[in-house]
C-alpha positions as CSV (number, residue, x, y, z in Angstrom):
1,X,214.2,-79.8,178.2
2,X,217.4,-79.4,176.0
3,X,219.5,-76.2,175.6
4,X,221.1,-76.4,172.3
5,X,223.9,-73.8,172.9
6,X,226.8,-76.0,173.3
7,X,230.3,-75.1,174.0
8,X,231.4,-76.5,170.7
9,X,229.0,-74.5,168.7
10,X,229.8,-71.3,170.3
11,X,233.4,-71.8,170.0
12,X,232.9,-72.5,166.2
13,X,231.6,-69.1,165.8
14,X,235.0,-67.6,166.8
15,X,236.8,-69.4,163.9
16,X,239.0,-67.2,161.6
17,X,237.1,-66.4,158.4
18,X,233.5,-65.6,157.6
19,X,230.4,-67.1,156.1
20,X,230.9,-66.5,152.4
21,X,230.3,-68.0,148.9
22,X,230.7,-71.5,150.2
23,X,227.3,-72.5,151.4
24,X,226.2,-75.6,149.4
25,X,222.7,-76.2,148.2
26,X,221.4,-79.6,148.2
27,X,220.0,-81.3,145.2
28,X,218.3,-84.8,145.6
29,X,219.2,-86.8,142.5
30,X,217.6,-90.1,143.5
31,X,215.1,-91.1,146.2
32,X,214.8,-94.5,147.7
33,X,212.2,-96.9,146.6
34,X,211.9,-98.1,150.2
35,X,211.6,-94.8,151.8
36,X,209.1,-94.4,154.7
37,X,206.1,-91.9,154.2
38,X,206.3,-89.2,156.8
39,X,204.6,-85.7,157.1
40,X,206.3,-82.8,158.8
41,X,203.7,-80.3,159.5
42,X,204.7,-76.5,159.7
43,X,205.2,-75.6,163.4
44,X,202.4,-73.2,164.7
45,X,203.9,-69.9,165.1
46,X,206.9,-70.9,163.0
47,X,206.2,-68.1,160.5
48,X,207.2,-65.5,162.9
49,X,210.7,-67.1,163.3
50,X,213.8,-66.2,161.1
51,X,214.0,-69.9,160.2
52,X,211.5,-72.5,159.2
53,X,212.5,-75.2,161.5
54,X,209.8,-77.7,160.1
55,X,211.3,-77.2,156.6
56,X,214.8,-78.0,158.1
57,X,213.4,-81.3,159.5
58,X,211.6,-82.2,156.3
59,X,214.8,-81.5,154.1
60,X,217.0,-83.5,156.5
61,X,214.7,-86.6,156.5
62,X,214.3,-86.3,152.6
63,X,218.0,-86.6,152.0
64,X,218.6,-89.3,154.4
65,X,217.1,-91.8,151.9
66,X,215.2,-93.5,154.7
67,X,212.0,-91.2,154.5
68,X,209.7,-89.7,151.7
69,X,208.2,-86.5,153.3
70,X,204.8,-85.4,152.2
71,X,204.8,-82.0,150.3
72,X,203.0,-79.2,152.3
73,X,200.6,-78.7,149.5
74,X,199.2,-82.2,149.9
75,X,198.4,-81.8,153.6
76,X,194.6,-81.8,154.5
77,X,195.1,-80.1,157.8
78,X,197.9,-78.7,159.9
79,X,197.7,-79.9,163.6
80,X,200.0,-78.4,166.2
81,X,199.8,-81.3,168.7
82,X,199.0,-84.9,169.0
83,X,195.4,-84.0,170.4
84,X,194.5,-82.4,167.2
85,X,195.5,-85.1,164.8
86,X,192.7,-86.5,162.7
87,X,194.2,-90.0,161.9
88,X,192.0,-90.8,159.3
89,X,193.2,-88.0,157.1
90,X,196.9,-89.1,157.3
91,X,196.0,-92.6,156.8
92,X,194.2,-91.7,153.5
93,X,197.4,-90.1,152.6
94,X,199.5,-93.2,153.3
95,X,201.5,-91.3,155.9
96,X,203.1,-93.7,158.4
97,X,204.6,-91.0,160.7
98,X,203.9,-87.4,161.6
99,X,205.8,-84.6,163.1
100,X,204.0,-81.7,164.7
101,X,204.8,-78.7,166.7
102,X,204.9,-75.2,168.0
103,X,207.5,-72.4,167.9
104,X,207.8,-69.2,169.7
105,X,210.1,-66.6,170.8
106,X,211.1,-66.6,174.3
107,X,213.3,-63.7,175.5
108,X,216.4,-63.7,173.3
109,X,215.9,-67.2,172.1
110,X,213.2,-69.5,171.0
111,X,211.1,-72.3,172.2
112,X,210.2,-75.3,170.1
113,X,207.8,-78.2,171.1
114,X,207.6,-81.2,168.7
115,X,206.0,-84.5,168.9
116,X,206.5,-87.5,166.7
117,X,203.3,-89.6,166.1
118,X,202.8,-93.3,164.8
119,X,199.8,-92.9,162.5
120,X,199.0,-96.4,162.1
121,X,199.3,-97.0,165.9
122,X,197.6,-93.8,166.7
123,X,200.2,-93.1,169.5
124,X,202.8,-90.5,170.4
125,X,206.0,-91.9,170.1
126,X,208.3,-89.0,171.5
127,X,207.8,-85.5,172.4
128,X,210.1,-82.6,173.9
129,X,210.8,-78.9,174.4
130,X,213.7,-77.5,172.9
131,X,215.2,-74.1,173.6
132,X,217.5,-72.3,171.0
133,X,219.6,-69.2,171.2
134,X,219.8,-66.5,168.5
135,X,221.1,-68.0,165.3
136,X,220.7,-71.5,166.4
137,X,217.5,-72.4,165.0
138,X,218.9,-74.6,162.2
139,X,220.9,-76.4,164.9
140,X,217.6,-77.0,166.7
141,X,216.1,-78.5,163.5
142,X,219.1,-80.8,163.1
143,X,218.8,-81.9,166.7
144,X,214.9,-82.6,166.4
145,X,215.8,-84.4,163.1
146,X,218.2,-86.6,164.9
147,X,215.8,-87.6,167.6
148,X,213.1,-88.5,165.0
149,X,215.4,-90.5,162.8
150,X,216.7,-92.6,165.9
151,X,213.2,-93.0,167.3
152,X,212.0,-94.5,164.1
153,X,215.1,-96.4,162.7
154,X,217.0,-97.2,165.9
155,X,220.1,-95.6,164.3
156,X,221.5,-92.5,165.8
157,X,221.0,-89.3,163.6
158,X,223.9,-87.5,161.9
159,X,222.1,-84.3,160.8
160,X,224.0,-82.4,163.6
161,X,227.4,-83.2,162.4
162,X,229.7,-81.1,160.2
163,X,231.5,-81.6,156.9
164,X,234.7,-80.1,155.9
165,X,235.6,-79.3,152.3
166,X,237.9,-77.5,150.0
167,X,237.0,-74.9,147.3
168,X,238.9,-73.7,144.4
169,X,238.1,-70.5,142.5
170,X,239.7,-68.9,139.5
171,X,241.6,-70.2,136.3
172,X,245.2,-71.3,135.4
173,X,247.7,-70.1,137.7
174,X,245.5,-67.6,139.5
175,X,243.4,-70.2,141.6
176,X,242.5,-69.4,145.3
177,X,241.9,-72.4,147.5
178,X,240.0,-72.3,150.8
179,X,239.0,-74.8,153.5
180,X,235.7,-74.6,155.0
181,X,233.5,-76.3,157.4
182,X,229.7,-76.4,157.3
183,X,226.6,-78.1,158.7
184,X,226.0,-81.6,157.2
185,X,223.3,-80.0,154.8
186,X,226.0,-77.6,153.5
187,X,224.8,-74.6,155.3
188,X,226.4,-72.2,157.9
189,X,229.8,-72.4,156.2
190,X,232.8,-71.0,158.0
191,X,236.2,-70.6,156.3
192,X,239.0,-72.1,158.1
193,X,242.0,-71.4,155.7
194,X,242.6,-69.4,152.5
195,X,245.7,-69.9,150.3
196,X,247.0,-69.4,146.9
197,X,248.5,-73.0,147.0
198,X,246.5,-76.2,147.0
199,X,244.8,-77.6,150.2
200,X,244.3,-81.3,150.5
201,X,242.9,-84.2,152.7
202,X,241.2,-82.6,155.5
203,X,240.6,-85.0,158.5
204,X,238.6,-84.4,161.5
205,X,239.9,-85.2,165.2
206,X,237.7,-87.9,167.0
207,X,236.2,-85.1,169.2
208,X,235.6,-82.8,166.2
209,X,237.7,-79.9,167.6
210,X,240.5,-80.0,165.2
211,X,241.4,-80.5,161.5
212,X,244.5,-82.0,160.1
213,X,245.2,-81.3,156.4
214,X,247.9,-80.9,153.7
215,X,248.9,-77.6,152.5
216,X,251.3,-76.4,149.9
217,X,251.7,-72.9,151.2
218,X,255.6,-73.3,151.7
219,X,255.7,-74.7,148.1
220,X,255.9,-78.2,149.3
221,X,253.4,-80.3,151.0
222,X,253.2,-80.2,154.7
223,X,250.7,-81.6,157.3
224,X,249.2,-79.1,159.7
225,X,246.8,-79.4,162.7
226,X,244.3,-76.7,163.3
227,X,242.0,-75.9,166.3
228,X,238.7,-74.9,165.0
229,X,237.7,-72.8,168.0
230,X,240.8,-70.5,168.0
231,X,242.0,-70.8,164.7
232,X,245.6,-71.7,166.0
233,X,247.5,-74.2,164.1
234,X,250.9,-76.1,164.0
235,X,252.9,-77.7,161.4
236,X,253.1,-81.3,162.2
237,X,255.3,-82.6,159.3
238,X,257.4,-80.8,156.6
239,X,259.9,-83.6,155.5
240,X,261.5,-83.6,152.1
241,X,259.1,-85.2,149.6
242,X,255.7,-86.4,150.2
243,X,253.7,-85.4,153.5
244,X,250.1,-86.5,152.8
245,X,246.9,-88.3,153.7
246,X,246.6,-87.6,157.4
247,X,244.2,-89.8,159.3
248,X,243.5,-89.4,163.2
249,X,243.6,-92.5,165.4
250,X,240.3,-93.3,167.4
251,X,241.9,-92.2,170.6
252,X,243.1,-88.9,168.9
253,X,246.7,-89.3,170.2
254,X,248.2,-90.4,166.7
255,X,248.2,-89.6,163.1
256,X,248.6,-92.1,160.4
257,X,250.0,-90.5,157.1
258,X,252.1,-91.1,154.1
259,X,255.6,-89.8,153.9
260,X,258.5,-90.4,151.4
261,X,261.3,-89.1,153.6
262,X,263.0,-92.5,153.5
263,X,262.6,-93.1,149.7
264,X,259.3,-94.7,148.6
265,X,255.9,-93.4,149.8
266,X,255.2,-95.5,153.1
267,X,252.7,-95.4,155.9
268,X,254.0,-93.7,159.2
269,X,252.2,-93.2,162.5
270,X,253.1,-90.0,164.2
271,X,252.6,-89.6,168.0
272,X,251.2,-86.2,168.2
273,X,252.3,-85.4,171.8
274,X,255.9,-86.9,171.6
275,X,256.4,-85.8,167.9
276,X,257.9,-89.2,167.2
277,X,257.2,-91.2,164.0
278,X,257.1,-95.0,163.4
279,X,257.3,-96.5,160.0
280,X,254.6,-99.3,159.7
281,X,254.9,-100.5,156.1
282,X,258.1,-101.4,154.1
283,X,257.9,-102.3,150.6
284,X,259.0,-101.3,147.2
285,X,255.7,-100.1,146.1
286,X,253.5,-96.9,146.9
287,X,251.6,-97.3,150.1
288,X,249.2,-94.4,150.9
289,X,245.8,-93.3,151.9
290,X,245.6,-94.8,155.4
291,X,242.5,-95.1,157.4
292,X,242.3,-96.5,161.1
293,X,239.8,-99.4,161.9
294,X,237.3,-98.3,164.5
295,X,239.2,-100.3,167.2
296,X,242.4,-98.7,166.3
297,X,244.1,-102.1,165.8
298,X,244.7,-102.0,162.1
299,X,245.1,-99.5,159.3
300,X,243.5,-99.7,155.8
301,X,245.5,-98.4,153.0
302,X,246.2,-98.3,149.2
303,X,249.1,-99.9,147.5
304,X,250.2,-100.9,144.1
305,X,252.3,-103.8,145.4
306,X,250.0,-106.2,143.3
307,X,250.6,-104.2,140.0
308,X,247.8,-101.6,140.5
309,X,245.8,-99.9,143.2
310,X,244.4,-102.0,145.6
311,X,243.3,-102.1,149.3
312,X,245.2,-103.8,152.1
313,X,244.8,-104.2,155.9
314,X,247.7,-103.9,158.2
315,X,247.4,-105.4,161.7
316,X,249.3,-103.0,163.9
317,X,250.3,-105.7,166.5
318,X,251.7,-108.3,164.2
319,X,252.6,-106.4,161.2
320,X,250.6,-108.7,158.9
321,X,249.4,-107.3,155.8
322,X,246.4,-108.8,154.1
323,X,245.0,-107.7,150.6
324,X,241.2,-106.9,150.8
325,X,240.0,-106.1,147.2
326,X,240.2,-108.3,144.2
327,X,237.3,-107.0,142.0
328,X,238.8,-105.0,139.1
329,X,242.2,-103.4,138.7
330,X,241.5,-100.2,140.5
331,X,240.2,-99.8,144.1
332,X,241.6,-97.0,146.2
333,X,240.9,-94.5,149.2
334,X,239.3,-97.0,151.3
335,X,237.3,-96.0,154.5
336,X,236.1,-98.1,157.3
337,X,232.4,-98.1,158.1
338,X,231.8,-97.1,161.8
339,X,231.0,-100.7,162.7
340,X,234.1,-102.1,161.1
341,X,232.1,-104.5,159.0
342,X,232.5,-103.1,155.7
343,X,234.7,-100.6,153.9
344,X,233.7,-97.9,151.4
345,X,236.2,-97.1,148.5
346,X,236.6,-95.7,144.9
347,X,236.3,-98.5,142.4
348,X,236.9,-98.3,138.7
349,X,234.6,-100.3,136.5
350,X,233.0,-100.0,133.1
351,X,231.4,-96.6,134.1
352,X,234.5,-94.9,135.4
353,X,235.5,-94.1,139.0
354,X,232.6,-94.7,141.4
355,X,231.9,-95.1,145.2
356,X,231.5,-98.7,146.2
357,X,230.9,-100.7,149.3
358,X,232.6,-103.9,150.1
359,X,231.5,-106.4,152.9
360,X,234.6,-107.7,154.9
361,X,233.2,-111.1,155.7
362,X,232.0,-111.9,152.1
363,X,234.3,-109.6,150.1
364,X,231.3,-108.8,148.0
365,X,231.6,-105.4,146.4
366,X,228.6,-103.3,145.3
367,X,228.8,-100.0,143.3
368,X,226.7,-97.2,145.0
369,X,227.2,-94.1,142.9
370,X,225.9,-93.3,139.3
371,X,228.5,-90.6,138.6
372,X,231.6,-91.4,136.7
373,X,234.4,-89.3,138.2
374,X,234.2,-89.8,141.9
375,X,236.9,-89.5,144.4
376,X,237.8,-88.9,148.2
377,X,234.8,-90.8,149.9
378,X,234.0,-90.0,153.6
379,X,231.5,-91.9,155.6
380,X,228.9,-90.3,158.0
381,X,229.5,-91.3,161.6
382,X,226.3,-93.4,161.8
383,X,227.3,-95.2,158.5
384,X,224.1,-94.4,156.7
385,X,225.7,-92.1,154.0
386,X,228.9,-91.5,152.1
387,X,229.9,-88.1,150.9
388,X,232.4,-87.7,148.1
389,X,233.8,-85.4,145.4
390,X,232.5,-85.8,141.8
391,X,232.2,-83.6,138.6
392,X,228.9,-81.9,137.3
393,X,229.4,-80.6,133.9
394,X,232.9,-78.9,134.2
395,X,232.5,-78.1,138.0
396,X,233.6,-80.1,140.8
397,X,230.6,-80.7,143.4
398,X,230.1,-82.8,146.5
399,X,227.8,-85.8,146.1
400,X,226.4,-88.2,148.8
401,X,224.9,-91.6,148.4
402,X,223.2,-93.9,151.1
403,X,225.1,-96.8,152.2
404,X,222.6,-99.2,150.3
405,X,222.9,-97.0,147.1
406,X,219.2,-96.4,146.8
407,X,219.4,-92.6,147.5
408,X,221.7,-89.7,146.5
409,X,222.1,-86.1,146.4
410,X,224.5,-83.3,145.5
411,X,225.8,-80.3,147.1
412,X,227.3,-77.8,144.5
413,X,228.6,-74.4,145.4
414,X,227.5,-71.3,143.5
415,X,230.8,-69.9,142.5
416,X,233.6,-72.4,142.8
417,X,234.8,-75.9,142.5
418,X,234.2,-78.1,145.6
419,X,236.4,-81.1,146.4
420,X,238.1,-83.1,149.3
421,X,235.2,-83.8,151.7
422,X,235.3,-85.1,155.2
423,X,232.4,-85.9,157.3
424,X,232.9,-85.0,161.1
425,X,232.4,-87.4,164.0
426,X,229.4,-87.1,166.3
427,X,230.0,-83.7,168.2
428,X,228.8,-84.4,171.7
């Protein structure tokens, strides 16, 4: 039995701000032609609960790009446990996997029992009883989705993670900016910061407890670090000139960033505890947008030292710099995949600015997104999806695309532009 009331989730409810207009609504724009057929049967007793957990699971699996969930209207029957499954019915519908379960209220919380069934093999793969507190049924659905995803694919699920993003509401000189965090599906949004000045580049600490970001609230850019549970924040940098693009080291002890305090924008590393700074690039060009390799031994960054924006890798031990991108004349905002074997970036080609993936061993670059004005990619901690900012008509929205480019969805907000997304690490 798993209890889903975690310290992190409980603390998050204490954050400054409130749920407001920044919940995002998922719009699936492209499904994968290789998606596996699966059916998530409505949980017996689930109609009495305030949240349809089976629908949460269905939606999670649908947007992953790995699964093609069967619509409820096409189901011949609705078993609640493996012993009630009529395998012939599901085989006739070409369903490969089946999720069944029961839901009930238990004291001040809820009890969820689920099973994952291999239809072709006519066997129960996994089953578990999950308890959930008040207001945590969606979290329970995300947890169950993660268990199902990993049991079938062998890849750890990332549905129980979070995203951070910035909204902008208003026109002209009267724009209000806000920094939010939300579930990975855009729900349960919580405001972290509100400002009449721009907010940029939110970045999660490796344990998911803090955000670093750039704020212009003092009328010049400064980097802040904010504790999500308490709302407490500190100003990490406020040098003359540019203070931007903070990126946490894998051990959480350092921040890479762009500073122009010594002239040209260069990459620096700040020791957070000691408040010391080390300059790690030194060129006559603009060096910016650092990202740490998963092993913490190198930095990926954008530089125009070759005449236009391209991606480079700096080995921190030796100081050696290697150019990584050569396809086209614009490649920027690089982000390592969690396994360190590829990078995701913004590439300008014939169709505008798009999210792309480049394998580091072969240097093969593949465009993933279909939109034309993409920016700020951020990779899910399991490497299966990339979230980014893009345009839908005149509005800024968040888009997401699978790492193979076969599936995509959008997360627009009802009343404001959305930008600057950042996907959290795993939160346990």
